[in-house]
BANU-549226 format. One record per residue (C-alpha): residue number from 1; residue in three letters; x, y, z. Coordinates in pm, whole numbers, plus 50000, padded with zeros to 5 digits. Layout:
REM residues N
  num  residuo      x      y      z
  NUM      ALA      X      Y      Z
...
//
This chain:
REM residues 608
  num  residuo      x      y      z
    1      MET  47398  48396  54389
    2      ASN  47768  48410  54293
    3      HIS  47812  48089  54097
    4      ASN  47959  48091  53746
    5      PRO  47764  47929  53461
    6      LEU  47959  47690  53237
    7      TRP  47939  47920  52934
    8      LYS  48143  48186  53113
    9      TYR  48428  47942  53177
   10      ILE  48421  47833  52813
   11      LEU  48412  48194  52689
   12      ILE  48705  48304  52904
   13      LEU  48906  47994  52817
   14      VAL  48856  48044  52441
   15      VAL  48938  48417  52461
   16      LEU  49252  48364  52670
   17      VAL  49390  48075  52461
   18      THR  49330  48276  52143
   19      ALA  49489  48585  52296
   20      PHE  49804  48402  52407
   21      ILE  49845  48231  52070
   22      TYR  49818  48552  51869
   23      ALA  50024  48759  52115
   24      ALA  50308  48504  52126
   25      PRO  50466  48592  51785
   26      ASN  50565  48931  51926
   27      LEU  50815  48756  52154
   28      TYR  51025  48657  51850
   29      PRO  51238  48939  51701
   30      ALA  51256  48983  51322
   31      ASP  51570  48907  51122
   32      PRO  51730  49173  50898
   33      SER  51728  49017  50552
   34      LEU  51763  49064  50178
   35      GLN  51470  48968  49958
   36      ILE  51527  48887  49591
   37      SER  51229  48847  49357
   38      ALA  51240  48717  49000
   39      ASP  51061  48907  48726
   40      LYS  50821  48735  48489
   41      GLY  50993  48470  48282
   42      SER  51289  48438  48523
   43      VAL  51357  48190  48801
   44      ILE  51586  48173  49102
   45      ASP  51763  47838  49087
   46      ILE  52035  47680  49297
   47      ALA  52305  47839  49080
   48      ARG  52166  48185  49146
   49      GLU  52153  48107  49518
   50      GLU  52518  48000  49519
   51      THR  52615  48320  49336
   52      VAL  52446  48536  49596
   53      ARG  52593  48334  49882
   54      SER  52945  48376  49747
   55      VAL  52901  48753  49703
   56      ILE  52788  48791  50065
   57      GLU  53053  48561  50210
   58      GLU  53329  48743  50019
   59      LYS  53240  49050  50230
   60      GLY  53297  48851  50549
   61      ILE  52927  48846  50634
   62      SER  52779  48532  50784
   63      ILE  52441  48414  50658
   64      LYS  52189  48303  50917
   65      ALA  51953  48119  50678
   66      VAL  51834  48113  50317
   67      GLU  51478  48042  50203
   68      ARG  51426  47997  49829
   69      ASN  51163  47904  49574
   70      ASP  51148  47951  49197
   71      LYS  51038  48315  49219
   72      SER  51193  48457  49536
   73      MET  51477  48413  49782
   74      LEU  51502  48541  50139
   75      ILE  51849  48571  50293
   76      ARG  51842  48611  50671
   77      LEU  52134  48798  50827
   78      ASN  52244  48865  51183
   79      SER  52222  49245  51204
   80      ILE  52114  49563  51029
   81      ASP  52483  49643  50969
   82      ASP  52530  49313  50783
   83      GLN  52215  49386  50583
   84      GLN  52339  49729  50478
   85      ALA  52685  49595  50388
   86      ALA  52547  49307  50179
   87      PHE  52278  49497  49990
   88      ASP  52487  49687  49734
   89      PRO  52717  49395  49635
   90      VAL  52421  49159  49588
   91      LYS  52225  49418  49391
   92      GLU  52523  49493  49164
   93      SER  52590  49126  49100
   94      LEU  52230  49068  48993
   95      GLU  52216  49384  48781
   96      THR  52474  49229  48551
   97      LEU  52201  48982  48456
   98      GLY  51967  49261  48342
   99      SER  51638  49362  48501
  100      GLN  51528  49006  48578
  101      TYR  51560  49046  48955
  102      VAL  51447  49296  49216
  103      THR  51658  49320  49533
  104      ALA  51521  49485  49845
  105      GLN  51593  49506  50217
  106      ASN  51346  49351  50454
  107      LEU  51271  49244  50810
  108      ALA  51170  48878  50813
  109      PRO  50962  48739  51101
  110      THR  51096  48446  51305
  111      THR  50759  48314  51419
  112      PRO  50774  47936  51489
  113      SER  50595  47710  51244
  114      TRP  50340  47593  51501
  115      LEU  50225  47953  51549
  116      GLN  50228  48013  51174
  117      SER  49988  47720  51137
  118      PHE  49733  47939  51323
  119      ASN  49820  48230  51090
  120      ALA  49962  48408  51396
  121      LYS  50187  48700  51299
  122      PRO  50360  48973  51499
  123      MET  50209  49318  51491
  124      TYR  50383  49573  51276
  125      LEU  50603  49833  51440
  126      GLY  50616  50183  51297
  127      LEU  50928  50345  51160
  128      ASP  50967  50534  51487
  129      LEU  51000  50203  51671
  130      ARG  51150  49931  51459
  131      GLY  51172  49906  51091
  132      GLY  51001  49937  50766
  133      VAL  51138  50064  50440
  134      HIS  51221  50415  50326
  135      PHE  51219  50518  49959
  136      LEU  51323  50853  49816
  137      MET  51191  50877  49460
  138      GLN  51289  51125  49190
  139      LEU  51038  51228  48924
  140      ASP  51156  51248  48564
  141      MET  51042  51603  48486
  142      GLU  51205  51595  48144
  143      ASP  50966  51316  48051
  144      VAL  50672  51525  48180
  145      ILE  50773  51824  47966
  146      SER  50841  51603  47663
  147      ARG  50498  51442  47685
  148      SER  50338  51784  47729
  149      LEU  50508  51905  47409
  150      LYS  50404  51589  47221
  151      ASN  50044  51649  47328
  152      ASN  50076  52003  47194
  153      VAL  50200  51862  46864
  154      ASP  49890  51642  46835
  155      ASP  49658  51928  46937
  156      ILE  49813  52168  46683
  157      LYS  49787  51912  46403
  158      ALA  49424  51840  46486
  159      ALA  49335  52211  46502
  160      LEU  49501  52287  46167
  161      GLN  49335  51988  46001
  162      ARG  48990  52092  46123
  163      ALA  49047  52442  45984
  164      GLU  49185  52294  45658
  165      ILE  49511  52485  45693
  166      ARG  49787  52296  45516
  167      TYR  50115  52248  45693
  168      GLN  50443  52092  45594
  169      SER  50552  51968  45938
  170      VAL  50480  52000  46312
  171      THR  50780  51896  46520
  172      ASN  50904  51949  46873
  173      ASP  51241  51980  47044
  174      ASP  51322  52002  47415
  175      SER  51142  52332  47473
  176      SER  50914  52426  47184
  177      VAL  50700  52313  46891
  178      LYS  50778  52434  46538
  179      VAL  50507  52458  46273
  180      VAL  50611  52491  45908
  181      TYR  50332  52589  45666
  182      ARG  50306  52496  45301
  183      ASP  50174  52844  45226
  184      ALA  50333  53130  45421
  185      ALA  50014  53333  45373
  186      ASP  49833  53097  45613
  187      GLN  50065  53184  45902
  188      ASP  49863  53472  46055
  189      LYS  49537  53284  46016
  190      ALA  49687  52977  46179
  191      VAL  49830  53170  46476
  192      ASP  49491  53331  46546
  193      LEU  49328  52989  46525
  194      LEU  49581  52822  46756
  195      ILE  49549  53098  47018
  196      ARG  49171  53047  47021
  197      GLU  49195  52667  47023
  198      LEU  49481  52610  47268
  199      GLY  49426  52900  47507
  200      THR  49675  53130  47671
  201      ASP  49907  52870  47824
  202      ILE  50113  52860  47504
  203      GLU  50301  53156  47361
  204      PHE  50319  53174  46979
  205      THR  50599  53363  46808
  206      THR  50665  53414  46438
  207      GLY  50993  53270  46318
  208      SER  51119  53287  45963
  209      GLU  50877  53314  45671
  210      GLY  50613  53041  45701
  211      GLU  50720  52916  46047
  212      THR  50561  52951  46391
  213      LEU  50718  52859  46725
  214      ALA  50491  52748  47010
  215      GLN  50639  52755  47362
  216      VAL  50468  52661  47683
  217      LYS  50485  52949  47928
  218      ASP  50702  52905  48239
  219      THR  50401  52942  48467
  220      SER  50222  52666  48278
  221      LEU  50529  52441  48293
  222      GLN  50549  52488  48669
  223      GLU  50182  52399  48696
  224      VAL  50239  52086  48487
  225      LYS  50522  51983  48720
  226      ARG  50314  52048  49033
  227      PHE  50028  51846  48888
  228      ALA  50266  51559  48807
  229      VAL  50389  51547  49167
  230      LYS  50033  51557  49304
  231      GLN  49911  51289  49065
  232      ASN  50206  51064  49150
  233      ILE  50141  51106  49522
  234      THR  49775  51018  49470
  235      ALA  49864  50711  49262
  236      LEU  50124  50601  49519
  237      ARG  49869  50630  49800
  238      LYS  49629  50408  49608
  239      ARG  49901  50154  49538
  240      VAL  50013  50150  49902
  241      ASN  49652  50097  50009
  242      GLU  49638  49800  49771
  243      LEU  49948  49660  49944
  244      GLY  49769  49682  50280
  245      VAL  50033  49890  50456
  246      ALA  49916  50058  50775
  247      GLU  50002  50422  50846
  248      PRO  50228  50487  50546
  249      VAL  50406  50819  50498
  250      ILE  50387  50956  50142
  251      GLN  50486  51319  50108
  252      GLN  50659  51560  49873
  253      GLN  51020  51654  49935
  254      GLY  51139  51955  49740
  255      LEU  51000  52021  49393
  256      GLU  51066  51688  49223
  257      ARG  51099  51420  49490
  258      ILE  50861  51206  49694
  259      VAL  50935  51026  50021
  260      VAL  50760  50693  50082
  261      GLU  50790  50520  50420
  262      LEU  50622  50184  50464
  263      PRO  50629  50077  50830
  264      GLY  50642  49707  50898
  265      ILE  50624  49609  50530
  266      GLN  50704  49239  50481
  267      ASP  50750  49208  50104
  268      THR  50956  49512  50013
  269      ALA  51064  49369  49676
  270      TYR  50702  49349  49562
  271      ALA  50634  49695  49709
  272      LYS  50929  49841  49517
  273      LYS  50809  49687  49193
  274      ILE  50453  49814  49237
  275      LEU  50554  50164  49349
  276      GLY  50802  50221  49071
  277      SER  50595  50093  48779
  278      THR  50421  50332  48544
  279      ALA  50176  50106  48365
  280      THR  49886  50170  48133
  281      LEU  49694  50016  47847
  282      GLU  49619  50138  47498
  283      PHE  49360  49989  47266
  284      ARG  49455  50024  46897
  285      LEU  49317  49895  46570
  286      VAL  49532  49645  46380
  287      ASP  49652  49749  46036
  288      VAL  49536  49454  45826
  289      GLU  49633  49609  45492
  290      ALA  50006  49545  45528
  291      ASP  50222  49247  45622
  292      PRO  50380  49311  45967
  293      TYR  50668  49070  45899
  294      SER  50763  49250  45578
  295      ALA  50737  49588  45750
  296      ALA  50951  49470  46040
  297      SER  51220  49316  45820
  298      SER  51239  49601  45568
  299      GLY  51188  49885  45814
  300      ILE  50932  50038  45577
  301      VAL  50620  50098  45788
  302      PRO  50299  50227  45625
  303      SER  50211  50587  45708
  304      GLY  49991  50610  46015
  305      SER  50098  50272  46153
  306      GLN  50362  50146  46395
  307      ILE  50534  49814  46463
  308      TYR  50477  49650  46804
  309      ARG  50573  49307  46936
  310      ASP  50357  49047  47104
  311      ARG  50472  48829  47390
  312      THR  50635  48576  47164
  313      GLY  50829  48845  46978
  314      ASN  50618  48839  46663
  315      PRO  50557  49178  46497
  316      VAL  50211  49335  46504
  317      LEU  50123  49636  46289
  318      LEU  49894  49880  46470
  319      LYS  49731  50211  46379
  320      ARG  49879  50520  46545
  321      ARG  49574  50742  46576
  322      ASP  49286  50503  46643
  323      LEU  49330  50442  47013
  324      VAL  49171  50461  47356
  325      SER  49419  50544  47632
  326      GLY  49442  50386  47977
  327      LYS  49401  50727  48139
  328      HIS  49024  50676  48099
  329      ILE  49025  50357  48311
  330      ILE  48846  50410  48643
  331      ASN  48836  50050  48766
  332      ALA  48999  49716  48692
  333      ALA  48947  49376  48852
  334      SER  49121  49045  48788
  335      GLY  48926  48723  48740
  336      PHE  48874  48432  48504
  337      ASP  48702  48413  48168
  338      SER  48379  48214  48201
  339      GLU  48427  48036  47868
  340      SER  48799  47959  47855
  341      SER  48875  47971  48232
  342      THR  49186  48177  48158
  343      PRO  49293  48483  48363
  344      ASN  49141  48813  48254
  345      VAL  49101  49172  48369
  346      SER  48762  49344  48363
  347      ILE  48795  49710  48261
  348      THR  48560  49999  48341
  349      LEU  48603  50328  48155
  350      ASP  48491  50677  48249
  351      GLY  48234  50866  48041
  352      VAL  48487  51012  47798
  353      GLY  48662  50679  47755
  354      ALA  48331  50500  47696
  355      LYS  48243  50742  47415
  356      LEU  48589  50703  47261
  357      MET  48566  50323  47281
  358      SER  48222  50330  47121
  359      ARG  48347  50562  46848
  360      LEU  48643  50329  46786
  361      THR  48459  49995  46781
  362      ALA  48118  50076  46631
  363      PRO  48241  50132  46272
  364      ASN  48503  49855  46299
  365      ILE  48299  49548  46391
  366      GLY  48470  49244  46245
  367      ARG  48817  49404  46250
  368      PRO  49092  49305  46496
  369      MET  49184  49532  46789
  370      ALA  49493  49499  47007
  371      SER  49545  49562  47379
  372      VAL  49891  49716  47425
  373      PHE  50054  49708  47769
  374      ILE  50301  49992  47830
  375      GLU  50514  49996  48144
  376      LYS  50782  50242  48255
  377      LEU  51023  50036  48464
  378      PRO  51205  50178  48771
  379      ASP  51536  50165  48583
  380      GLY  51399  50409  48321
  381      ARG  51335  50159  48041
  382      THR  50996  50132  47871
  383      LYS  50845  49788  47812
  384      THR  50576  49771  47544
  385      GLU  50402  49453  47436
  386      VAL  50077  49346  47275
  387      ILE  49883  49144  47532
  388      ASN  49620  49017  47292
  389      VAL  49457  49073  46954
  390      ALA  49084  49008  46937
  391      THR  48818  49059  46672
  392      ILE  48561  49324  46760
  393      GLN  48235  49128  46782
  394      SER  48011  49419  46880
  395      GLU  48025  49781  46985
  396      LEU  48215  49819  47312
  397      TYR  48125  50088  47560
  398      LYS  48199  50127  47931
  399      ASN  48267  49770  48044
  400      PHE  48468  49500  47869
  401      GLN  48739  49240  47935
  402      ILE  49093  49172  47817
  403      THR  49246  48824  47805
  404      GLY  49576  48674  47697
  405      LEU  49741  48703  48040
  406      ASP  49992  48439  48146
  407      SER  49882  48382  48506
  408      PRO  49639  48496  48777
  409      ASP  49928  48680  48947
  410      GLU  49994  48881  48632
  411      ALA  49622  48962  48603
  412      ARG  49617  49074  48967
  413      ASP  49922  49299  48929
  414      LEU  49791  49453  48606
  415      ALA  49452  49521  48765
  416      LEU  49622  49677  49068
  417      LEU  49831  49914  48854
  418      LEU  49538  50014  48635
  419      ARG  49306  50057  48931
  420      ALA  49554  50272  49121
  421      GLY  49607  50499  48823
  422      ALA  49903  50563  48604
  423      LEU  50186  50779  48729
  424      ALA  50205  51120  48564
  425      ALA  50583  51085  48545
  426      PRO  50821  50789  48574
  427      MET  51025  50778  48894
  428      THR  51365  50644  48990
  429      PHE  51471  50526  49335
  430      VAL  51728  50779  49457
  431      GLU  51759  50630  49803
  432      GLU  51640  50308  49962
  433      ARG  51702  50180  50310
  434      THR  51551  49981  50589
  435      VAL  51482  50231  50862
  436      GLY  51569  50155  51222
  437      PRO  51408  50345  51508
  438      SER  51408  50710  51410
  439      LEU  51403  50814  51774
  440      GLY  51678  50573  51874
  441      GLN  51690  50258  52079
  442      ALA  51676  50466  52396
  443      ASN  51329  50592  52305
  444      ILE  51210  50239  52235
  445      GLU  51327  50131  52578
  446      GLN  51166  50437  52734
  447      GLY  50837  50353  52565
  448      PHE  50855  49999  52698
  449      LYS  50952  50123  53043
  450      SER  50661  50369  53049
  451      VAL  50419  50080  53004
  452      MET  50593  49865  53264
  453      TYR  50629  50143  53523
  454      GLY  50266  50242  53482
  455      PHE  50164  49878  53506
  456      VAL  50372  49807  53817
  457      LEU  50255  50121  54000
  458      VAL  49890  50039  53929
  459      VAL  49944  49678  54041
  460      ILE  50106  49788  54370
  461      PHE  49834  50044  54440
  462      MET  49548  49801  54372
  463      PHE  49704  49525  54582
  464      ILE  49769  49753  54881
  465      TYR  49436  49936  54869
  466      TYR  49200  49650  54779
  467      ARG  49401  49345  54898
  468      THR  49249  49022  54757
  469      PHE  49017  49209  54523
  470      GLY  49315  49418  54417
  471      PHE  49494  49096  54327
  472      ILE  49193  48995  54119
  473      ALA  49204  49332  53938
  474      ASN  49575  49284  53870
  475      ILE  49510  48948  53704
  476      ALA  49255  49121  53482
  477      LEU  49506  49398  53403
  478      CYS  49768  49144  53290
  479      LEU  49514  48973  53069
  480      ASN  49409  49311  52932
  481      LEU  49762  49382  52808
  482      VAL  49779  49038  52645
  483      LEU  49444  49099  52476
  484      ILE  49556  49438  52339
  485      VAL  49875  49289  52190
  486      SER  49689  48991  52043
  487      VAL  49420  49205  51879
  488      LEU  49684  49440  51735
  489      SER  49860  49132  51596
  490      MET  49542  48980  51450
  491      LEU  49455  49310  51283
  492      GLN  49816  49345  51165
  493      ALA  49804  49700  51298
  494      THR  50112  49919  51321
  495      LEU  50229  50012  51669
  496      THR  50393  50354  51700
  497      LEU  50502  50570  51992
  498      PRO  50157  50736  52005
  499      GLY  50013  50384  52011
  500      ILE  50226  50306  52315
  501      ALA  50086  50622  52475
  502      GLY  49738  50481  52415
  503      ILE  49838  50157  52589
  504      VAL  49979  50347  52888
  505      LEU  49654  50541  52915
  506      THR  49459  50215  52889
  507      VAL  49659  50064  53176
  508      GLY  49543  50345  53401
  509      MET  49187  50337  53273
  510      ALA  49157  49957  53286
  511      VAL  49129  49953  53665
  512      ASP  48871  50236  53674
  513      ALA  48589  49987  53630
  514      ASN  48723  49770  53913
  515      VAL  48761  50072  54138
  516      LEU  48394  50158  54080
  517      ILE  48290  49799  54148
  518      PHE  48503  49758  54460
  519      GLU  48391  50089  54608
  520      ARG  48031  49987  54547
  521      ILE  48094  49656  54726
  522      ARG  48239  49850  55022
  523      GLU  47928  50067  55035
  524      GLU  47704  49761  55034
  525      LEU  47905  49608  55319
  526      ARG  47880  49930  55521
  527      ALA  47504  49927  55458
  528      GLY  47483  49586  55628
  529      GLN  47466  49360  55325
  530      SER  47613  49010  55347
  531      PRO  47941  48947  55161
  532      GLN  47761  48746  54892
  533      ALA  47494  49011  54843
  534      ALA  47756  49289  54845
  535      ILE  47951  49122  54561
  536      ASP  47636  49071  54355
  537      SER  47508  49426  54414
  538      GLY  47850  49581  54355
  539      TYR  47882  49434  54008
  540      ALA  47515  49489  53917
  541      LYS  47486  49851  54031
  542      ALA  47825  49967  53896
  543      PHE  47767  49828  53548
  544      SER  47564  50120  53409
  545      THR  47820  50376  53531
  546      ILE  48108  50173  53383
  547      ALA  47928  50133  53051
  548      ASP  47850  50506  53025
  549      ALA  48208  50610  53100
  550      ASN  48366  50364  52856
  551      ILE  48119  50422  52573
  552      THR  48175  50798  52578
  553      THR  48553  50743  52575
  554      LEU  48516  50492  52291
  555      ILE  48314  50747  52090
  556      ALA  48596  50999  52131
  557      ALA  48852  50738  52019
  558      VAL  48645  50651  51711
  559      VAL  48622  51022  51619
  560      LEU  49000  51052  51654
  561      PHE  49045  50753  51423
  562      VAL  48799  50878  51158
  563      PHE  48926  51235  51140
  564      GLY  49288  51189  51249
  565      THR  49589  51087  51045
  566      GLY  49911  50897  51111
  567      PRO  50011  50908  51479
  568      ILE  49662  51017  51591
  569      LYS  49513  50706  51430
  570      GLY  49771  50489  51607
  571      PHE  49673  50639  51941
  572      ALA  49302  50594  51867
  573      VAL  49342  50229  51765
  574      THR  49520  50118  52082
  575      LEU  49286  50325  52299
  576      SER  48977  50172  52135
  577      ILE  49107  49817  52169
  578      GLY  49209  49885  52530
  579      ILE  48863  50017  52621
  580      VAL  48683  49712  52480
  581      SER  48925  49460  52630
  582      SER  48924  49632  52970
  583      MET  48544  49613  52977
  584      PHE  48568  49236  52923
  585      THR  48844  49174  53179
  586      ALA  48713  49414  53445
  587      ILE  48353  49296  53438
  588      VAL  48355  48934  53320
  589      VAL  48697  48800  53423
  590      THR  48714  48962  53768
  591      ARG  48357  48848  53847
  592      VAL  48443  48489  53758
  593      VAL  48761  48496  53972
  594      ALA  48579  48660  54264
  595      ASN  48307  48396  54244
  596      LEU  48569  48120  54245
  597      ILE  48726  48261  54562
  598      TYR  48416  48368  54757
  599      GLY  48115  48211  54582
  600      ARG  48097  47895  54793
  601      LYS  48218  48044  55123
  602      ARG  47912  48174  55300
  603      GLY  47971  48432  55569
  604      LYS  48341  48471  55498
  605      ALA  48461  48832  55534
  606      LEU  48578  48998  55213
  607      ALA  48940  49112  55187
  608      ILE  48855  49446  55031
//
């Protein structure tokens, strides 16, 4: 009646071995470290390593270990204080070499290699517990206003050309656009036209004879700034999601700043590069009527064209007006070209972009078209290069591919940036730091103590009240905690203080199922059942009640996860995992242990 089939032993053994392996990395604390990543075209060699070592050692800071390859270097230090003291000198020493290297603070895991061979990693801890990275980013609002004015210049030119109103020049300064007409008599007609075409967001005033000033109203400028902040936050959220960071904090601070907190992030150098990049693509026709080398050397560029450079530094002459902008890209995916097996990025345009691409390519079949990559770097510089030049073979519409990329990693990064959306304004890193526990080490210890005190009190109660069966329940409770930690580690979830609260609640709830089972066994014994029959009936008859109670709680936890944010999600995750694992330990594990103790001992009284 109470014998265990072989499959139960195998199941429990597999689950427990897996749980202990994936929970073990959490016993090894992370090292404060500096992570240096090389930009494309640069390497980190032994000379660069020696330079960094000497800079750190000159500050009297001891280095715990250094891990280096051609593209990155991880310097492990002994404390957060050493990390903070070494960061600025190392960053300044590398900045003298240009923008080839990105330096960031990090927390590096110390998981042994034998655990890493199982891909076992510690679970992430939230910023309120231990670590992560904090960025304070400043938006360049002057760039936003400048681009808004340049757009107004293009719109005014287009409107005047459609109405066949001749103008001498349309130029902009820091705050307004000035239109100079060839015939002063056209001024009133042009102002009426521009008011109709451009709406009421722009205020037109008459300057000297034959001149009109166009100024964006203050209310419209404020709206442009608010939109820029919102769009940047949206783009940053998408980029953080691409990085796989759990429970990030991305929020506006003041009128022009954004706070980004990435708990438990492992590659902060890559995160900094992705967050701070403003990247987009433009597709322009090549000007084949002029020699780009002559134009570049003489500085005389044909009207309507502009000199660009390809990746080898050769000049390419492209049309100014015939273009499709990257703002119309709605999806991008990296892959390989089926014919040449080289890295590529598949582009999907929105409806407006598809029409523009069709309008650009349909009449120009047989002519070359260039893909221009434009990136605003975190240091404020703009990098522009022609990725490839290809002959238009047929009319392009919504879906097409670009090639000419150097590596699969470059294709992946480009696809990520395009997919996440361009930033409305470039940003600079005003503040960067690795964040220790925001609530202090005392709160971390209190969170740990709350779990242990709750655990110990439950263990004492169960042992006193249910004796041997209480001991069996305590074994299951220990295994339940191990299972929760291992699942959190396998999912690479982020543990926060609310998550600890969920674990504490789970500790109390985990023995509920055993209490129901044990009380049922007592009732069966009082009804005259034999010990063997009482055990079997206790587990069988309590199962439906246990299932109902845990399923309803699990539904509530799932609802909290779906509709909650941040800390609420952390609580819901640990609660959900705890409910499922407690069902396994309370029903399967305790039954197997009880059968091992009492299954072959007929007539023996139960210590319950």
